[in-house]
C-alpha positions in Angstrom: -81.8 134.4 -38.9 -85.4 135.0 -39.5 -88.1 136.5 -37.3 -90.2 133.6 -36.5 -87.1 131.3 -35.8 -85.9 134.2 -33.4 -89.1 134.2 -31.7 -89.1 130.5 -31.4 -85.5 130.5 -30.0 -86.4 133.3 -27.3 -89.5 131.3 -26.0 -87.7 127.9 -26.2 -84.3 129.4 -24.0 -87.2 130.8 -21.6 -89.3 127.4 -21.1 -85.6 125.1 -21.2 -84.0 127.6 -18.8 -87.3 127.8 -16.4 -87.8 124.6 -16.1 -84.1 123.8 -15.1 -83.9 126.6 -12.8 -87.0 125.0 -10.7 -84.6 122.8 -8.8 -83.4 126.0 -7.1 -86.9 126.5 -5.1 -87.2 125.4 -1.7 -90.2 122.7 -0.8 -93.5 124.0 -0.7 -95.0 124.2 3.0 -98.6 124.6 1.7 -100.1 125.2 -1.8 -103.1 126.3 -3.4 -105.7 123.2 -4.2 -105.4 121.3 -7.9 -108.8 122.3 -8.3 -108.1 125.9 -7.7 -105.1 126.0 -10.2 -107.0 124.0 -13.0 -108.6 127.1 -13.9 -105.7 129.2 -15.1 -103.9 126.2 -16.3 -106.5 125.2 -19.0 -106.5 129.1 -20.3 -102.5 128.8 -20.3 -102.5 125.4 -22.4 -105.4 126.3 -24.7 -103.5 130.0 -25.4 -100.2 128.2 -25.8 -101.3 126.3 -28.4 -103.6 128.5 -30.5 -100.6 131.3 -29.9 -97.6 128.9 -31.1 -99.1 125.9 -32.7 -97.7 126.0 -35.8 -95.1 128.3 -34.9 -95.4 130.0 -38.5 -96.6 129.9 -42.0 -100.3 131.6 -41.5 -101.6 132.4 -44.8 -104.8 133.8 -46.4 -107.8 135.2 -44.2 -106.3 134.1 -41.0 -103.8 136.7 -41.1 -104.9 140.1 -40.1 -102.1 142.0 -40.8 -98.3 141.5 -41.7 -95.5 143.3 -39.6 -92.7 145.2 -41.7 -89.4 143.7 -41.3 -88.4 146.5 -38.6 -91.6 145.8 -36.9 -91.5 142.3 -36.8 -87.6 142.5 -35.3 -89.0 145.2 -32.8 -91.3 142.4 -31.5 -88.3 140.6 -31.1 -86.6 142.9 -29.1 -89.7 143.4 -26.9 -89.9 139.8 -26.2 -86.3 139.6 -25.3 -86.9 142.5 -22.9 -90.0 140.6 -21.2 -88.2 137.5 -20.7 -85.3 139.2 -19.2 -87.9 141.0 -16.9 -89.3 137.6 -15.9 -85.8 136.1 -15.3 -84.9 139.4 -13.0 -88.1 138.8 -11.0 -87.1 135.1 -10.8 -83.8 135.6 -9.7 -84.6 138.2 -7.1 -87.2 135.9 -5.7 -84.8 133.3 -5.3 -85.9 129.8 -3.6 -89.4 131.5 -3.1 -90.4 130.8 -6.5 -92.9 128.3 -7.2 -94.2 127.1 -10.3 -97.6 126.7 -8.4 -99.3 128.6 -5.7 -97.3 127.9 -2.6 -96.2 129.3 0.7 -92.7 128.0 1.7 -91.2 127.9 5.1 -89.9 131.7 5.3 -92.6 133.0 3.1 -92.4 136.8 3.3 -93.6 139.6 1.4 -91.0 140.5 -1.2 -91.1 144.1 -2.3 -87.6 145.0 -3.4 -86.2 144.7 -7.1 -89.0 144.1 -9.8 -91.5 143.4 -7.0 -91.1 147.5 -6.2 -92.5 147.7 -9.6 -95.4 145.4 -9.6 -96.7 142.7 -7.4 -96.0 139.6 -10.1 -93.3 140.8 -12.4 -92.9 137.4 -14.1 -96.4 137.4 -15.1 -95.6 141.4 -16.2 -92.4 140.1 -18.5 -94.3 137.1 -19.9 -96.7 139.5 -21.3 -94.4 140.0 -23.9 -96.8 137.4 -25.6 -98.2 140.5 -27.0 -95.3 141.2 -29.0 -95.4 137.7 -30.1 -99.0 138.0 -31.3 -98.3 141.4 -33.1 -95.2 139.7 -34.8 -97.6 136.7 -36.2 -100.9 139.4 -37.1 -103.0 136.2 -37.0 -106.7 135.3 -35.5 -104.9 132.5 -33.7 -102.4 134.5 -32.4 -105.0 136.9 -31.0 -107.2 134.1 -29.7 -104.0 132.6 -27.8 -102.9 135.8 -26.2 -106.1 136.6 -24.9 -106.4 133.1 -23.4 -102.9 133.2 -22.0 -103.5 137.3 -20.5 -106.9 136.0 -19.1 -104.8 132.6 -17.6 -102.3 135.3 -16.0 -105.0 137.2 -14.5 -106.7 134.3 -13.0 -103.8 132.8 -11.5 -102.5 136.4 -10.3 -105.7 136.7 -8.6 -105.3 133.1 -7.2 -101.7 134.1 -5.7 -103.3 137.5 -4.3 -106.0 135.5 -2.4 -103.7 132.7 -1.3 -100.8 135.5 -0.2 -103.4 137.7 1.6 -104.5 134.4 3.9 -101.2 133.4 4.5 -99.3 136.9 4.9 -102.1 138.9 5.8 -101.6 142.5 6.6 -98.2 142.9 5.1 -99.6 141.7 1.8 -102.3 143.9 1.8 -100.0 146.9 3.1 -97.8 145.7 -0.3 -101.0 145.8 -2.5 -102.1 149.1 -1.4 -98.6 150.4 -2.7 -97.8 148.6 -5.6 -99.7 147.8 -8.7 -100.9 144.1 -10.0 -99.0 143.9 -13.3 -98.8 147.3 -14.9 -95.9 149.5 -13.7 -96.6 153.0 -12.9 -100.2 152.6 -12.5 -102.6 153.3 -9.5 -102.3 150.1 -7.2 
């Protein structure tokens, strides 16, 4: 299997399985406005297009570096680890998960499993887009990754504001103890 195909297969697996797993979630009791969510969605859409379309075949001056075969397969492994971490978080969150910024009926602070390491472990896992960018080595990959990371930060901050409003001091205490996206850094 070629590296490009392995990367595409990993991300395709994640997208399809994530969509199928959406049926596990409880219905939302309250959600952020469409306008508030539009900002991060624009970054995610533009970033995804730049990073993944076309999936391979960049040549010429748009390629800034070409990883060795070992480096490229190391990137594949990092992508798989990131996706696995995101899935661990998704499974641990269970029925409280939502694709949008919402509160569920019995919403509470989850601070166990991957949520004891970072407040947004799904986003931390999806930062494996950095490994995708490194494997591609293109200007488009860098631009797409930058937009995706901006989108992650925008959504994480939106969730922070929303959860502080819904969960109050319990979320404030959690945020003081646990870093936002990068494990083992100051909160």
